[in-house]
C-alpha positions, 0 to 999 in steps of 0.5 A: 149564568146557569153556572151561577144559578145552580151554585146559589141552588146548592148553597140554598139547599146546604143552608136548608139542610144545615138548618133543618139539622139544627132542630136537634134537642139537647139532653142534659147529662152529668157534669154539666155536659149535653147529648145531642146535635149534629157538628158541621164543618167544611173540608175543601178537598174531597179524598179517594179512600177511607181504607186505614192503609190507603189514607195520603189525604188530611181530609180523611185523616180527619173523618177516619180518626173518628171512625177507627182506633188503634191500640193507642192514641194521642190526648188532645190536650197534651199530645201523649200516648194514651190506651185506647183498644189497649188498656195497658202494655209492658215493655221489656227491659231490653225495649223490643217486646211489647205485650198489649193487654186489650179491652174487654166489650169494645164492639165494631160497628154494626154492619152487613158484613157480620152474619146477623148485621151486629157488630162482635166483639174486638179480640187480639184476632183483629189486630193481629189480622190487621197488622198482617195486612200492614206488611202485606206487599201492595205498593198501590194499596198499602201506604203504611208499611213504612211505620213496622218496615226494618222495625218489627221482627218479620215485618221485611220477610213478610213483605218480601215473601207475599211480593212473590205471591207466599203468604207465610202460614203464621203471618208477621212472626213478631206479632204474636196473639197470646190469648184472645186479648193479649197480643205482643209484638217484638221489635228488631231492635229498639225503637223509641218512637214505636208506640207513637207509631201504633197511633198513626191511622195505618195502625187502626184496627178493622174486622176480617169480615169487613174485608172480605166482603167489601174487597176493594171497596174498603175505600168507602166501606167503613167498619171500625170501633171509633165513637162514629161509623160512616152513614152517608157519603155522597162523592163531593158533596157530603159525608155523614157520621153517626154516634155509635151506640154501642161505643165502649169509653165514658168521660169522668162523670160516666156519661157514655161517649160520644156526646154528638148525634152525627158529624157533618162534612160538607166540601165547599170549595170557594172558602168565602162561601164557606165563611159566609155559611159559618156566619150565617150559623150553618156551621160550626168551624171555620179555619183556613181563611182566605188570606185576603179576608183575614184583615176582615176578621181580626186586628193587627194584634189578632184580636176578633173585630166586632162583626166577629166577637160572638164566636170563639178565635182559636189561634195556634202555632201547629206541628207543620211544615209547607214545603216545595219538594225537589225530585232528586233524580230528575233533570233539573234538580239533581244539582245541589246548586240549583236547589240551593239557589232556590233556597236562598232566592225567597224571602219568608218574612215578606211571605209570612207577614205580607202574604200569609198575613201572619197565618204562618211563621218563617221556615228559616230553621230545620224541617222539624217545626218548632215545639215538635216534642223535646226537639229544639229545631231552632239550633238548625242553621237554615236559609233565610233570604240572600239573593246574592248567594242565590245567584252565586249558587246557580251560576255554579251550576252553570246558569249565570244569571239564570241564562240558559236554565230551563222552564220549572214547571211548579205542580200544585194541588187545587183546594184552597187559594192560599197554596196558589197565593204562596206558590204566585209570590214565590214564583215571582221572587225566584224569578227576580231574583234568579232570572229564570221562569217558572210555569204553574200547574194546579191538579186535583189531589189524587192527581197530584200525589200520583205524580209525586209519589211515581216521580212525574213531576220535578218540582211540586208543593207538600205539606206534612201535619205531625202524626206524633210529637217526634222529631223522627215524624218529620226526619223519617220523609228523607231515609233512602230506605223508602227510595225504590231502585226503579224511578218509576216505582210509586214511593209515598215516603221520600218522594224526593228519591234523597239518598244520603248515608250520613243522614241515614247513619244519624237518623237510625242511632237516633230511633234507637237511643231512649235517651231523649237528650241524646237522641235530639242531638242525633235528630239535630245532626240529621236535620242540619244534613237535609238542610245542608243537602237542600233536600226541600224548599221549607217555606213556612210553619202553620198557625192554626186561626180558626173560629168556633160557634159560641155554643161549641165546647170542647173543641180539641185544638193542639199543635198536632191538629189532631180532632177527637170529636168523642168529647165535643158538646154544644150547650143550650143558647141564651133565650132559647128552649133548645139548640 
């Protein structure tokens, strides 16, 4: 009873606070746009860090995209690489030298880390500083080195020396300041998707002053150049981003961005309660609905039902793969026959039709979702539901009809009934097909990722949402260069500890190939090898299914779920003087 009362009180306070935030008045801008208002949405899971080099959670990614910027970014409609802090760049004829020309007048957020509390102008030395830190050996606090590893000249040497507590003078040799607003980056070899990699969260720019002042507390103290700055963050309660008044971008009409005054993120764990708050008008975006409520919202043709007609429906396949990982160096899944048995044991179409209610489509091709750039994943021969073949492979592994097979623990992260519902359905399918037993273990995200990255769990739930629209972004997960010698050593990329020189060779050739057709052919070979080796258990590709309030405009939707809120705005509601 006490717990129930507290929940009601929390929802009441949330509702009150949200309604208070709706008292804003819109200010008309050029081109039919409007300034003002707080955009409100909910995330199920909190995050452990907002420091760009230590971000692994989707929630943190979404927040930091509003706070920090890199040299380049992605157009939220076409997903093409477009200028950000760099207004232009030149590439040498051999594809190994990139010269970036930085924007002038871009200012960091106001923050006490600066002598006068006022944000200073960003320059080339900031870029050099951040890219040196990207290569500094610190596995516990740097998840991003992989984007420069084996790519940028001097990156590996810098990592190796700093691991020995030796900091080379001049930093990473391949990153050079030519003048205050010009940076040159030299590569070891041509790398077709280098610009796209620079658009990742790990390539964001922040000032040295913030690191000097906050150090390890950078997880909670953000200083960037983005359209919003972090104003309030209460653990597991609310994150409040405020408009950056000195933001450099303008829209096509000359209006300074962003239009919004603020962004408010709540962390209601129960999706039913999140949807209830949305229907009350206390949030502006609702997504990842409880599967049992899909039929309430839309009909079989995915049209909104009468109770939801006033809202905007956004429905789009996205570049995201949901899968279960196998720990290849563990006691159970080192045998490929076991892994293949699991892959053939599940009916993905049934799962998508009945469990997922059409919010996903079967991962029966490769590990790269359909629609990822120009890559045709449908050319990969993936896994279908073949129970007899599943049992044959398990017998090959020495466990006919599951006899003698040990109990397997499937670990998944808390936050989201969808994950647990999918796990329950797949658990039943695998158990019935193979005659084995699976235990489910649900833990908080931080605990989950720690166990996965340190090889403490053999079978686990993960997903990968594209950071950039190229097959390399998915296939990179399987390269052996990310596998540490010591199984207990932490690894973010390739948590499966998979090694195959055939894959490595095809992948390495692909990323060095400028010709798109040839590169995709090599990607195809690498992707098929991953499938043939049953490195992971692909389950489904995501479909983005969400509701937006009727007075919201420009709410970004794309196949990468890349969100740039700088051009989101509200329009006045009919019958109201202000909103």
